[in-house]
SEKE-716898 format. One record per residue: residue in three letters; x, y negated, z of N, C-alpha, C, CB in turn. Coordinates in steps of 0.001 Angstrom, whole numbers, plus 500000, padded with zeros to 6 digits. Each point is the difference from the previous one (the first is absolute). Glycine has a CB too. Example, Ala and Ser with C-alpha at 12.3 -4.5 7.8 and 13.67 -1.06 7.14 Angstrom:
<sites>
+------+--------+--------+--------+--------+--------+--------+--------+--------+--------+--------+--------+--------+
: type :    n.X :    n.Y :    n.Z :   ca.X :   ca.Y :   ca.Z :    c.X :    c.Y :    c.Z :   cb.X :   cb.Y :   cb.Z :
+------+--------+--------+--------+--------+--------+--------+--------+--------+--------+--------+--------+--------+
:  ALA : 513190 : 505690 : 507800 : 499110 : 498810 : 500000 : 500900 : 498800 : 500000 : 498108 : 501173 : 501246 :
:  SER : 501542 : 497777 : 498034 : 500820 : 498810 : 500060 : 499230 : 498910 : 500730 : 501184 : 500628 : 497855 :
+------+--------+--------+--------+--------+--------+--------+--------+--------+--------+--------+--------+--------+
</sites>
This chain:
<sites>
+------+--------+--------+--------+--------+--------+--------+--------+--------+--------+--------+--------+--------+
: type :    n.X :    n.Y :    n.Z :   ca.X :   ca.Y :   ca.Z :    c.X :    c.Y :    c.Z :   cb.X :   cb.Y :   cb.Z :
+------+--------+--------+--------+--------+--------+--------+--------+--------+--------+--------+--------+--------+
:  MET : 967819 : 585934 : 536397 : 500203 : 500235 : 501414 : 498661 : 499820 : 500705 : 502423 : 499224 : 499880 :
:  THR : 497277 : 501665 : 501029 : 498760 : 499871 : 500763 : 500143 : 498905 : 501054 : 499484 : 502440 : 499612 :
:  ASP : 499389 : 497112 : 500920 : 500044 : 498998 : 501069 : 500757 : 500529 : 501212 : 497821 : 499057 : 499196 :
:  THR : 502020 : 502217 : 501112 : 500698 : 500596 : 501138 : 501509 : 500002 : 499763 : 497989 : 501433 : 500487 :
:  GLU : 502436 : 498924 : 498321 : 501437 : 499979 : 499674 : 500545 : 498582 : 500080 : 499706 : 502001 : 498512 :
:  TYR : 499536 : 497040 : 500966 : 500418 : 498598 : 500084 : 500186 : 499586 : 501454 : 498783 : 499497 : 497859 :
:  MET : 500224 : 500780 : 502977 : 500073 : 499590 : 501401 : 501157 : 500683 : 500719 : 497530 : 499627 : 499995 :
:  ASP : 502715 : 501638 : 499735 : 501130 : 500689 : 500620 : 501314 : 499325 : 499623 : 498711 : 502154 : 499962 :
:  ARG : 501462 : 497552 : 498761 : 501243 : 499356 : 499534 : 500113 : 498564 : 500487 : 499959 : 501463 : 497987 :
:  ALA : 498933 : 497817 : 502000 : 500012 : 498605 : 500441 : 500264 : 499907 : 501503 : 498403 : 499408 : 498149 :
:  GLU : 500967 : 501459 : 502635 : 500231 : 500003 : 501447 : 501450 : 500370 : 500321 : 497586 : 500611 : 500374 :
:  ALA : 502982 : 500307 : 498860 : 501415 : 500352 : 500201 : 500895 : 498796 : 499716 : 499507 : 502393 : 499375 :
:  ALA : 500146 : 496819 : 499609 : 500779 : 498797 : 499691 : 499906 : 498979 : 501135 : 499609 : 500392 : 497546 :
:  LEU : 499180 : 499400 : 502984 : 499847 : 499056 : 501107 : 500751 : 500471 : 501238 : 497770 : 499332 : 499093 :
:  ALA : 502184 : 501957 : 501181 : 500747 : 500539 : 501147 : 501504 : 499799 : 499802 : 498180 : 501708 : 500396 :
:  ALA : 502299 : 498469 : 498376 : 501430 : 499790 : 499716 : 500385 : 498542 : 500198 : 499953 : 501898 : 498365 :
:  ILE : 499157 : 497187 : 501301 : 500275 : 498572 : 500216 : 500104 : 499712 : 501494 : 498790 : 499405 : 497862 :
:  GLU : 500271 : 501117 : 502912 : 500032 : 499790 : 501448 : 501274 : 500586 : 500605 : 497487 : 500042 : 500058 :
:  GLN : 502875 : 501156 : 499542 : 501236 : 500619 : 500489 : 501219 : 499194 : 499559 : 498894 : 502258 : 499938 :
:  GLY : 501058 : 497218 : 498836 : 501102 : 499175 : 499507 : 500176 : 498741 : 500828 : 499596 : 500888 : 497721 :
:  CYS : 499310 : 498484 : 502649 : 500081 : 498800 : 500848 : 500634 : 500334 : 501341 : 497967 : 499053 : 498875 :
:  ASP : 501622 : 502061 : 501725 : 500590 : 500413 : 501278 : 501495 : 500263 : 499845 : 497799 : 500996 : 500695 :
:  ARG : 502578 : 499718 : 498237 : 501406 : 500322 : 499750 : 500818 : 498723 : 499781 : 499312 : 502211 : 498996 :
:  ILE : 500148 : 496863 : 500224 : 500696 : 498737 : 499739 : 500210 : 499233 : 501298 : 499001 : 499905 : 497695 :
:  ASN : 499978 : 500038 : 503156 : 500130 : 499276 : 501267 : 501003 : 500664 : 500939 : 497642 : 499235 : 499748 :
:  ASP : 502461 : 502089 : 500192 : 500979 : 500707 : 500830 : 501427 : 499807 : 499497 : 498243 : 501677 : 500549 :
:  ALA : 501909 : 498172 : 498134 : 501336 : 499984 : 499397 : 500524 : 498606 : 499655 : 499466 : 502222 : 499108 :
:  THR : 499657 : 496770 : 500893 : 500422 : 498658 : 499607 : 499449 : 498976 : 500983 : 500085 : 500700 : 497579 :
:  ASP : 500287 : 498053 : 502198 : 499427 : 498917 : 500801 : 498920 : 499244 : 499222 : 502183 : 499785 : 501225 :
:  ALA : 497225 : 500878 : 497766 : 499003 : 499349 : 499144 : 498754 : 499584 : 500780 : 500851 : 501346 : 498081 :
:  ASP : 498795 : 499403 : 502962 : 498849 : 499680 : 500839 : 498737 : 499779 : 499166 : 501555 : 498983 : 501675 :
:  ILE : 498099 : 502010 : 497509 : 498772 : 499907 : 499223 : 498853 : 500587 : 500805 : 501291 : 500139 : 497836 :
:  ASP : 497526 : 499354 : 501914 : 498810 : 500479 : 500691 : 499066 : 500589 : 498958 : 500236 : 498267 : 501850 :
:  ASN : 499161 : 502862 : 498471 : 499010 : 500557 : 499089 : 498707 : 500263 : 500753 : 501814 : 501031 : 498591 :
:  GLN : 497100 : 498667 : 500742 : 498679 : 500216 : 500581 : 499145 : 500698 : 498960 : 500201 : 497958 : 501502 :
:  ARG : 499176 : 503126 : 498909 : 499138 : 500750 : 499097 : 498552 : 499862 : 500438 : 501861 : 501620 : 499515 :
:  VAL : 497296 : 498062 : 499520 : 498564 : 499961 : 500203 : 499386 : 500793 : 498858 : 500062 : 497726 : 501197 :
:  GLY : 499441 : 503457 : 499107 : 499427 : 500861 : 498962 : 501026 : 500323 : 498935 : 497755 : 499014 : 500429 :
:  GLY : 501945 : 500659 : 498333 : 500883 : 500281 : 498881 : 500904 : 498847 : 499635 : 498296 : 501534 : 499185 :
:  MET : 501991 : 497581 : 501765 : 500848 : 498849 : 499723 : 501090 : 499868 : 501068 : 498064 : 498846 : 498862 :
:  ILE : 503157 : 500908 : 500679 : 501116 : 499713 : 500899 : 500525 : 498608 : 499683 : 500607 : 502463 : 500182 :
:  THR : 499533 : 496724 : 500849 : 500620 : 498692 : 499872 : 501367 : 500068 : 500673 : 497737 : 498808 : 499956 :
:  ILE : 503304 : 500874 : 499282 : 501364 : 499963 : 500524 : 500380 : 498531 : 500127 : 500635 : 502257 : 498943 :
:  SER : 499687 : 497304 : 502256 : 500330 : 498599 : 500260 : 501478 : 499864 : 500321 : 497670 : 499575 : 500834 :
:  PHE : 502916 : 499347 : 498656 : 501422 : 499723 : 500181 : 500186 : 498778 : 500882 : 500509 : 501013 : 497760 :
:  ARG : 500705 : 498839 : 502783 : 500307 : 498888 : 500915 : 499676 : 498641 : 499405 : 501785 : 501395 : 500984 :
:  ASN : 498409 : 498461 : 497700 : 499791 : 498703 : 499351 : 498522 : 499710 : 499737 : 502247 : 500238 : 498955 :
:  GLY : 496872 : 500644 : 501515 : 498563 : 499788 : 499846 : 499420 : 500585 : 498722 : 500289 : 497960 : 501320 :
:  SER : 500552 : 502517 : 497791 : 499483 : 500595 : 498766 : 499475 : 501404 : 500281 : 501622 : 498636 : 498624 :
:  GLN : 497574 : 501860 : 500448 : 499389 : 501317 : 500174 : 500004 : 500773 : 498690 : 498564 : 499090 : 501840 :
:  LEU : 501416 : 502224 : 498296 : 499694 : 500919 : 498908 : 498718 : 500703 : 500405 : 502467 : 500327 : 499316 :
:  ILE : 496630 : 499858 : 499736 : 498760 : 500699 : 500294 : 499866 : 501171 : 499039 : 498909 : 497876 : 500857 :
:  VAL : 500916 : 503298 : 499709 : 499783 : 501229 : 499225 : 498567 : 500426 : 500266 : 502467 : 500722 : 500122 :
:  ASN : 496784 : 499486 : 498798 : 498574 : 500254 : 500128 : 499590 : 501142 : 499080 : 499601 : 497590 : 500601 :
:  LEU : 499630 : 503355 : 499920 : 499484 : 501084 : 499172 : 498794 : 499508 : 499214 : 500831 : 501720 : 501650 :
:  GLN : 499101 : 498679 : 497096 : 498867 : 499692 : 499139 : 499391 : 501323 : 499541 : 501040 : 497788 : 499235 :
:  LYS : 498129 : 502788 : 501629 : 499461 : 501334 : 499756 : 499212 : 500106 : 498690 : 499905 : 500295 : 502459 :
:  PRO : 499231 : 498754 : 497188 : 499242 : 500165 : 498758 : 500895 : 500101 : 498754 : 498145 : 498740 : 501083 :
:  LEU : 503024 : 500626 : 498967 : 500934 : 500028 : 498874 : 501090 : 501047 : 500178 : 499541 : 497591 : 499638 :
:  GLN : 500492 : 503042 : 501530 : 501051 : 500945 : 500375 : 501383 : 499352 : 499858 : 498531 : 501925 : 499274 :
:  GLU : 501589 : 496879 : 501278 : 501245 : 499238 : 499945 : 500411 : 499551 : 501392 : 499440 : 499236 : 497681 :
:  ILE : 501827 : 500367 : 502413 : 500532 : 499283 : 501153 : 500427 : 498637 : 499473 : 500779 : 502143 : 501223 :
:  TRP : 498820 : 496810 : 499477 : 500371 : 498649 : 499596 : 500994 : 499432 : 501001 : 497757 : 499657 : 498889 :
:  LEU : 503202 : 499574 : 500590 : 501000 : 499315 : 500813 : 499911 : 498516 : 499698 : 501529 : 502031 : 500028 :
:  ALA : 498257 : 497158 : 500997 : 500013 : 498549 : 499864 : 501277 : 499488 : 500654 : 497446 : 499857 : 499992 :
:  ALA : 503333 : 499372 : 499237 : 501270 : 499450 : 500469 : 500107 : 498549 : 499555 : 501097 : 502283 : 499913 :
:  ARG : 499911 : 497017 : 500579 : 500225 : 498626 : 499553 : 500145 : 499921 : 498484 : 501098 : 499502 : 502188 :
:  SER : 499515 : 501514 : 497230 : 500274 : 499984 : 498561 : 498774 : 500351 : 499155 : 502346 : 500614 : 500529 :
:  GLY : 496589 : 499870 : 500097 : 498795 : 500328 : 499256 : 499318 : 501245 : 500508 : 501004 : 498921 : 498051 :
:  GLY : 498049 : 501563 : 501163 : 499250 : 501189 : 500351 : 500340 : 501147 : 499070 : 498171 : 498571 : 500895 :
:  TYR : 501851 : 502635 : 499651 : 500396 : 501190 : 499246 : 498991 : 501109 : 500256 : 502442 : 499352 : 500134 :
:  HIS : 497278 : 501422 : 498827 : 499067 : 501122 : 500087 : 500741 : 501278 : 499659 : 498040 : 498520 : 499395 :
:  TYR : 501742 : 502526 : 501408 : 500712 : 501269 : 499832 : 499010 : 501154 : 499897 : 501968 : 499082 : 501273 :
:  ARG : 498326 : 501831 : 497808 : 499239 : 501249 : 499867 : 500954 : 501168 : 500161 : 498305 : 498908 : 498464 :
:  HIS : 501173 : 502176 : 502060 : 500832 : 501182 : 500190 : 500107 : 500753 : 498682 : 499315 : 500163 : 502430 :
:  ASN : 501911 : 500182 : 497177 : 500221 : 500684 : 498725 : 500163 : 501519 : 500166 : 501069 : 497906 : 499149 :
:  GLY : 498592 : 502598 : 502023 : 500186 : 501415 : 500278 : 501217 : 500261 : 500863 : 498901 : 500505 : 497853 :
:  GLN : 502001 : 498507 : 502186 : 501199 : 500130 : 500827 : 500207 : 498792 : 500900 : 501012 : 501406 : 498225 :
:  VAL : 498849 : 497378 : 501224 : 500227 : 498769 : 500760 : 498963 : 498954 : 499594 : 502481 : 500507 : 500175 :
:  TRP : 497426 : 498447 : 500636 : 499151 : 498855 : 499677 : 500782 : 499073 : 499076 : 498756 : 500174 : 502220 :
:  VAL : 500653 : 499478 : 496626 : 500694 : 499156 : 499021 : 499153 : 498777 : 499656 : 501171 : 502026 : 499062 :
:  ASP : 499528 : 496868 : 500688 : 499359 : 498750 : 499616 : 499275 : 500193 : 498665 : 501770 : 498656 : 501238 :
:  THR : 496995 : 500886 : 498691 : 499194 : 500209 : 498801 : 500490 : 499177 : 498813 : 498067 : 500488 : 501475 :
:  LYS : 502745 : 498493 : 498760 : 500532 : 499177 : 498905 : 501432 : 500355 : 499640 : 498495 : 498184 : 500728 :
:  THR : 502340 : 502045 : 500287 : 501437 : 500177 : 499736 : 500471 : 501444 : 500125 : 500325 : 497699 : 500819 :
:  GLY : 498900 : 503138 : 499863 : 500426 : 501372 : 500241 : 501001 : 500143 : 501129 : 499582 : 500421 : 497633 :
:  GLU : 500717 : 498467 : 503073 : 500942 : 500066 : 501113 : 499353 : 500701 : 501194 : 501123 : 497882 : 499203 :
:  GLU : 499704 : 502774 : 501591 : 499543 : 500795 : 501135 : 499639 : 499105 : 501191 : 501440 : 501909 : 499216 :
:  PHE : 497486 : 498443 : 501490 : 499468 : 499195 : 501092 : 501008 : 499720 : 501104 : 497806 : 500959 : 499480 :
:  PHE : 502829 : 500082 : 501075 : 500872 : 499784 : 501156 : 501244 : 499194 : 499627 : 499169 : 502147 : 500977 :
:  GLY : 501297 : 497978 : 497792 : 501094 : 499150 : 499529 : 499583 : 498543 : 499956 : 500886 : 501904 : 498665 :
:  ASN : 497911 : 497851 : 500824 : 499497 : 498625 : 499951 : 499724 : 499455 : 501390 : 499011 : 500473 : 497769 :
:  LEU : 500433 : 500357 : 503107 : 499749 : 499564 : 501372 : 501315 : 499625 : 500680 : 497957 : 501482 : 500120 :
:  SER : 503080 : 499306 : 499667 : 501324 : 499704 : 500575 : 500531 : 498683 : 499455 : 500469 : 502459 : 500243 :
:  ARG : 499402 : 497340 : 498458 : 500474 : 498755 : 499378 : 499271 : 498794 : 500574 : 500539 : 501256 : 497900 :
:  GLU : 498137 : 498819 : 502162 : 499217 : 498877 : 500506 : 500266 : 499747 : 501477 : 498253 : 500503 : 498301 :
:  ALA : 501864 : 500549 : 502497 : 500308 : 499838 : 501426 : 501371 : 499372 : 500183 : 498567 : 501983 : 500545 :
:  THR : 502396 : 498435 : 498647 : 501349 : 499428 : 500063 : 499960 : 498507 : 499695 : 500985 : 502215 : 499319 :
:  LEU : 498286 : 497409 : 499643 : 499892 : 498589 : 499629 : 499353 : 499185 : 501106 : 499849 : 500664 : 497606 :
:  GLN : 499108 : 499864 : 502990 : 499276 : 499237 : 501006 : 500681 : 500012 : 501360 : 497927 : 500521 : 498775 :
:  ALA : 502836 : 500522 : 501528 : 500701 : 500069 : 501287 : 501352 : 499300 : 499936 : 498836 : 502158 : 500489 :
:  GLY : 501718 : 497698 : 498303 : 501317 : 499392 : 499870 : 501131 : 500933 : 500381 : 498941 : 497839 : 500457 :
:  GLN : 500784 : 503453 : 499581 : 501024 : 501007 : 500278 : 499551 : 501316 : 499376 : 500693 : 498844 : 502168 :
:  PRO : 500235 : 502046 : 497535 : 499633 : 501264 : 499341 : 499098 : 500859 : 500876 : 502157 : 499929 : 498757 :
:  LEU : 496702 : 500452 : 500698 : 499074 : 500892 : 500677 : 499594 : 501094 : 499010 : 499154 : 498127 : 501530 :
:  ALA : 500742 : 503102 : 498942 : 499679 : 501107 : 499107 : 498822 : 500798 : 500530 : 502389 : 500112 : 499287 :
:  PHE : 496659 : 500115 : 499838 : 498860 : 500874 : 500274 : 500101 : 501195 : 499080 : 498537 : 498060 : 500728 :
:  ALA : 500931 : 503075 : 499715 : 500025 : 501210 : 499185 : 498760 : 500834 : 500297 : 502530 : 499986 : 499967 :
:  ALA : 497076 : 500818 : 499061 : 498889 : 500921 : 500207 : 500413 : 501038 : 501045 : 499168 : 499651 : 497614 :
:  ALA : 499857 : 500839 : 503108 : 500278 : 500990 : 501045 : 500348 : 501337 : 499396 : 498459 : 498812 : 501541 :
+------+--------+--------+--------+--------+--------+--------+--------+--------+--------+--------+--------+--------+
</sites>
């Protein structure tokens, strides 16, 4: 994948996360906050915990930092997958957000 293709796919993922946060806040009482600075999004929850999604351009990866640990994702041509488990990024993001928010939250690719 070229750097341009990586950035297009990675930026689309970050935009989907931002849209997901807006949708979740409109549809639930989760009251999550998201802040984007460059290639990083910090999602904050009422209990003070955070999820951090960060682009790693030199590796062409997206990293997710959560209470449960850190995860690295590469695009397989269709979706972002965990480099160790092969699990899909938005599924893992939903799982981690649900755990940290204490209520079901769902994120999806745009």
